[in-house]
Structures are given as C-alpha cells and as structure tokens.
C-alpha positions as semicolon CSV with decimal commas, in nm:
position;residue;x (nm);y (nm);z (nm)
1;M;-2,627;3,367;2,431
2;V;-2,668;2,980;2,381
3;S;-2,815;3,028;2,041
4;D;-2,516;3,255;1,938
5;L;-2,285;2,990;2,047
6;L;-2,475;2,717;1,861
7;L;-2,485;2,936;1,544
8;E;-2,110;2,998;1,564
9;S;-2,030;2,646;1,624
10;A;-2,247;2,529;1,327
11;S;-2,073;2,783;1,103
12;L;-1,735;2,673;1,218
13;M;-1,834;2,309;1,151
14;L;-1,970;2,377;0,804
15;I;-1,639;2,571;0,714
16;G;-1,436;2,296;0,839
17;M;-1,629;2,018;0,658
18;I;-1,620;2,231;0,331
19;S;-1,247;2,280;0,354
20;V;-1,166;1,909;0,429
21;F;-1,406;1,811;0,132
22;T;-1,225;2,052;-0,101
23;F;-0,890;1,930;0,003
24;L;-0,988;1,556;-0,060
25;L;-1,144;1,650;-0,394
26;L;-0,827;1,825;-0,507
27;L;-0,616;1,533;-0,376
28;V;-0,820;1,279;-0,578
29;L;-0,806;1,512;-0,895
30;L;-0,439;1,556;-0,871
31;M;-0,355;1,194;-0,822
32;T;-0,577;1,104;-1,124
33;V;-0,395;1,358;-1,342
34;M;-0,061;1,237;-1,217
35;S;-0,164;0,877;-1,282
36;G;-0,278;0,970;-1,631
37;L;0,058;1,144;-1,697
38;L;0,263;0,850;-1,572
39;K;0,067;0,605;-1,792
40;R;0,129;0,822;-2,097
41;Y;0,496;0,934;-2,052
42;A;0,639;0,642;-1,850
43;P;0,456;0,315;-1,945
44;V;0,511;-0,004;-1,743
45;K;0,776;-0,226;-1,898
46;V;0,671;-0,601;-1,900
47;A;0,946;-0,833;-1,795
48;D;1,024;-1,140;-2,006
49;K;0,942;-1,470;-1,863
50;T;1,289;-1,592;-1,943
51;T;1,464;-1,355;-1,711
52;K;1,326;-1,517;-1,392
53;T;1,582;-1,688;-1,163
54;D;1,576;-2,053;-1,116
55;V;1,360;-2,143;-0,816
56;A;1,136;-2,418;-0,712
57;G;0,762;-2,425;-0,835
58;N;0,641;-2,273;-0,503
59;G;0,889;-1,981;-0,534
60;V;1,130;-2,100;-0,253
61;S;1,480;-2,195;-0,355
62;P;1,601;-2,546;-0,272
63;A;1,883;-2,409;-0,054
64;V;1,636;-2,224;0,163
65;V;1,412;-2,537;0,204
66;A;1,732;-2,743;0,301
67;A;1,825;-2,490;0,568
68;I;1,473;-2,469;0,723
69;S;1,458;-2,865;0,717
70;A;1,782;-2,894;0,894
71;A;1,687;-2,631;1,150
72;V;1,353;-2,787;1,228
73;H;1,532;-3,137;1,242
74;Q;1,799;-3,001;1,486
75;Y;1,524;-2,830;1,698
76;R;1,323;-3,145;1,739
77;Q;1,638;-3,346;1,823
78;Q;1,712;-3,094;2,110
79;H;1,367;-3,058;2,248
80;K;1,249;-3,429;2,281
C-alpha cells in the first residue's frame, strides 16, 4: 500500500519535473530565436551625441537643482 503510493508520487514528480524542464527549454530556445530575428531585421539605431538636450554634467538640469535648493532652504528655515 505505502510502496504503491510512493511509486505513484515518484512518477508524478518525474512527470512534473520533465514537463517544467521542457517548458523552460522551449522558452529559452524561443527567446533566443526571437532575439536573433530582432537583431537581423530590426537593428538598434545609434543616437547622435549632438541630439542630447542641454543638461548639467551630472545629468540634472539647473532649474531642478535651483528648485531643490530653494525647497531645502525653506525647510531649514521653518524647522529651526
């Protein structure tokens, strides 16, 4: 009785593990094929460096820096 249940549970576990492995293998293969197709038929376009907007060296615009500085100054004045 117990050995029959153990045998059935082992077979169910094996079937489940094989089905999950097969699904993951198909998923990886399909993603690889799709990636290859995208690289071939829709290549990535490199942007020109001259098309970037004018921002500060650290990537934050001066207006944002001024607004944050004003907010910090106002907060410090109110919470002395």
